[in-house]
Residue frames as qw, qx, qy, qz and C-alpha x, y, z in Angstrom:
[[0.159, -0.623, 0.087, 0.761, -44.40, -27.32, -25.55],
 [0.591, 0.744, 0.275, -0.145, -45.44, -25.57, -28.66],
 [0.711, 0.118, 0.279, 0.634, -43.01, -25.18, -31.54],
 [0.223, 0.875, 0.253, 0.348, -44.12, -21.56, -32.27],
 [0.321, -0.935, 0.133, 0.075, -42.18, -19.83, -29.54],
 [0.699, -0.324, 0.451, 0.450, -39.04, -21.73, -30.51],
 [0.560, 0.485, 0.466, 0.483, -39.51, -20.96, -34.18],
 [0.024, 0.970, 0.136, 0.201, -40.13, -17.23, -33.40],
 [0.499, -0.788, 0.271, 0.237, -36.90, -17.14, -31.22],
 [0.667, -0.068, 0.517, 0.531, -34.83, -18.85, -33.93],
 [0.388, 0.723, 0.386, 0.422, -36.33, -16.57, -36.63],
 [0.201, -0.979, 0.016, 0.004, -35.49, -13.48, -34.38],
 [0.624, -0.562, 0.395, 0.372, -31.97, -14.74, -34.00],
 [0.620, 0.310, 0.504, 0.515, -31.67, -15.22, -37.73],
 [0.188, 0.910, 0.248, 0.275, -32.74, -11.67, -38.28],
 [0.395, -0.890, 0.186, 0.135, -30.30, -10.26, -35.69],
 [0.669, -0.303, 0.520, 0.437, -27.38, -12.31, -37.10],
 [0.532, 0.496, 0.513, 0.456, -28.28, -11.78, -40.77],
 [0.048, 0.981, 0.153, 0.109, -28.78, -8.05, -40.06],
 [0.479, -0.767, 0.317, 0.286, -25.30, -7.87, -38.44],
 [0.651, -0.024, 0.555, 0.516, -23.62, -9.66, -41.34],
 [0.379, 0.747, 0.416, 0.355, -25.38, -7.38, -43.75],
 [0.161, -0.986, -0.007, 0.049, -24.36, -4.26, -41.78],
 [0.552, -0.594, 0.436, 0.390, -20.68, -5.31, -41.56],
 [0.604, 0.235, 0.562, 0.514, -20.50, -6.26, -45.22],
 [0.231, 0.899, 0.294, 0.227, -22.09, -2.85, -46.14],
 [0.327, -0.906, 0.178, 0.200, -19.62, -1.01, -43.99],
 [0.628, -0.256, 0.552, 0.485, -16.75, -2.94, -45.79],
 [0.475, 0.594, 0.529, 0.376, -18.32, -2.09, -49.14],
 [0.043, -0.989, -0.138, 0.002, -18.52, 1.56, -48.13],
 [0.474, -0.727, 0.355, 0.348, -14.87, 1.59, -47.13],
 [0.528, -0.210, 0.682, 0.461, -13.61, -0.23, -50.27],
 [0.530, 0.534, -0.102, -0.651, -16.26, 0.49, -52.92],
 [0.103, -0.214, 0.933, 0.272, -15.74, -3.09, -54.10],
 [0.645, 0.029, -0.362, -0.672, -18.45, -4.42, -56.49],
 [0.547, -0.040, -0.836, 0.002, -18.03, -7.83, -54.89],
 [0.110, -0.185, -0.696, 0.685, -18.69, -6.59, -51.37],
 [0.405, 0.090, 0.002, -0.910, -21.73, -4.71, -52.75],
 [0.669, -0.011, -0.611, -0.423, -23.13, -7.89, -54.26],
 [0.400, -0.064, -0.841, 0.360, -22.34, -9.77, -50.97],
 [0.135, 0.087, 0.437, -0.885, -24.21, -7.11, -49.04],
 [0.584, 0.069, -0.232, -0.775, -27.23, -7.39, -51.32],
 [0.606, 0.028, -0.782, -0.144, -27.13, -11.21, -51.13],
 [0.261, -0.117, -0.779, 0.557, -27.10, -11.29, -47.33],
 [0.293, 0.118, 0.219, -0.923, -29.75, -8.60, -47.22],
 [0.639, 0.015, -0.467, -0.611, -32.06, -10.62, -49.50],
 [0.536, -0.088, -0.833, 0.105, -31.63, -13.74, -47.39],
 [0.110, -0.149, -0.633, 0.752, -32.32, -11.78, -44.17],
 [0.429, 0.107, -0.006, -0.897, -35.37, -9.93, -45.61],
 [0.599, -0.029, -0.707, -0.374, -36.66, -13.30, -46.81],
 [0.349, -0.161, -0.828, 0.408, -36.52, -14.59, -43.19],
 [0.124, 0.194, 0.383, -0.895, -38.43, -11.55, -42.02],
 [0.528, 0.080, -0.338, -0.775, -41.13, -11.84, -44.77],
 [0.552, -0.069, -0.822, -0.123, -41.53, -15.52, -44.06],
 [0.186, -0.203, -0.741, 0.612, -42.03, -14.87, -40.37],
 [0.295, 0.199, 0.148, -0.923, -44.59, -12.18, -41.10],
 [0.580, 0.040, -0.566, -0.584, -46.46, -14.41, -43.53],
 [0.459, -0.100, -0.872, 0.139, -46.36, -17.26, -41.01],
 [0.166, -0.260, -0.652, 0.692, -47.41, -15.26, -37.91],
 [0.159, 0.425, 0.301, -0.839, -49.74, -12.62, -39.27],
 [0.379, 0.197, -0.513, -0.745, -51.22, -13.84, -42.52],
 [0.778, 0.020, 0.403, -0.480, -54.22, -16.08, -42.95],
 [0.682, 0.461, -0.524, -0.219, -52.32, -17.98, -45.65],
 [0.984, -0.124, -0.125, 0.015, -51.22, -21.49, -45.14],
 [0.485, -0.763, 0.362, 0.226, -47.90, -21.83, -43.28],
 [0.773, 0.098, 0.449, 0.438, -46.41, -23.62, -46.36],
 [0.349, 0.886, 0.157, 0.261, -46.65, -20.27, -48.14],
 [0.334, -0.897, 0.287, 0.041, -44.18, -18.92, -45.57],
 [0.741, -0.268, 0.518, 0.333, -41.78, -21.78, -46.42],
 [0.643, 0.543, 0.381, 0.383, -42.06, -20.96, -50.11],
 [0.078, 0.981, -0.011, 0.175, -41.49, -17.27, -49.53],
 [0.512, -0.745, 0.408, 0.128, -38.42, -17.96, -47.45],
 [0.766, -0.011, 0.533, 0.360, -37.06, -20.52, -49.87],
 [0.490, 0.781, 0.252, 0.295, -37.46, -17.99, -52.77],
 [0.091, -0.970, 0.196, -0.108, -35.56, -15.28, -50.94],
 [0.682, -0.505, 0.491, 0.194, -32.90, -17.67, -49.73],
 [0.784, 0.273, 0.445, 0.337, -32.35, -18.99, -53.23],
 [0.330, 0.891, 0.121, 0.288, -32.16, -15.48, -54.70],
 [0.317, -0.911, 0.263, -0.034, -29.87, -14.29, -52.02],
 [0.737, -0.326, 0.512, 0.298, -27.48, -17.22, -52.29],
 [0.673, 0.569, 0.325, 0.343, -27.50, -16.63, -56.10],
 [0.109, 0.960, -0.082, 0.245, -26.36, -13.06, -55.44],
 [0.552, -0.716, 0.424, 0.060, -23.74, -14.19, -52.95],
 [0.829, 0.069, 0.444, 0.333, -22.43, -16.72, -55.51],
 [0.485, 0.786, 0.151, 0.353, -22.23, -13.95, -58.09],
 [0.239, -0.948, 0.201, -0.063, -20.29, -11.82, -55.56],
 [0.737, -0.422, 0.441, 0.290, -17.52, -14.46, -55.54],
 [0.687, 0.315, 0.462, 0.464, -17.04, -14.02, -59.30],
 [0.202, 0.951, 0.153, 0.175, -17.30, -10.25, -59.63],
 [0.675, -0.001, -0.137, 0.725, -14.08, -8.22, -59.69]]
């Protein structure tokens, strides 16, 4: 069995779950106008978009697959940084 279909399925699940979390946190932000929830929404959005970009780079780009790993790691790190910031914002 090839790893590619499993990776694509897991990446799709990541996008669906990450998109759902981002949507619900955005709705909570819109309801409360909390700066912390805005930052949380941005953080989850960055992590989710990173998963999407990494999948696109991996599947549709002639670049080495390790570039996709670097892209995803960059977005994940940035997103988690914003999520951490959201815990300190008032």
